[in-house]
C-alpha positions, 0 to 999 in steps of 0.5 A: 071264714076258712079258704073254701069257696063261699057259699054264694061261689058253690052256687055258681059253680054248681050251676056252671058244672050243671049247665055243662052237664045237661048240654056235654050230650049233645056237643060230641058223638062219644058216650059219656064224652070218651066212649067212642061208638060203633058207625061214629053216630050217637043216637037219641036214646044215648044222648038220652041216657047220658043226660040222665047220668049227668042229672045225677052227676050234677046233684051229686055235686051239688050235694057234696058243697051242700055237705061241706058247707054243713047244710043237709037239708033232706028233699022231697019228690018235689026237689027233684022234679024241679031240678030235673026240669031245670036241667033239661032247660039249660041241656035246650042250646045243645039239643037245638045246635044238635037237631035244630040247626042245618050243618054243612060238611067241609064242602059247603054241602048240608048235611 
């Protein structure tokens, strides 16, 4: 075996990257984590767009690992439906924290 990651390690790394990517839109107020928005507040529409972009990036990371292992397989629509659903499930903690948990400002008043 060469000095690269094993198949199992690659799988876990892709899952961790995917979980982080799914929650990133809900953990900050910057577009794609770097671009500040006028008004400083990101709407749900921007967050959904970010989810789609991060989903595509996560697929790309998975494809790169699969290609490196030499096992690229063609995928049908079912694969994308299942992985998009999994991505949304992985985004649930971030969504819950952003929209369902009551936050307080620095003075202790609810926001």
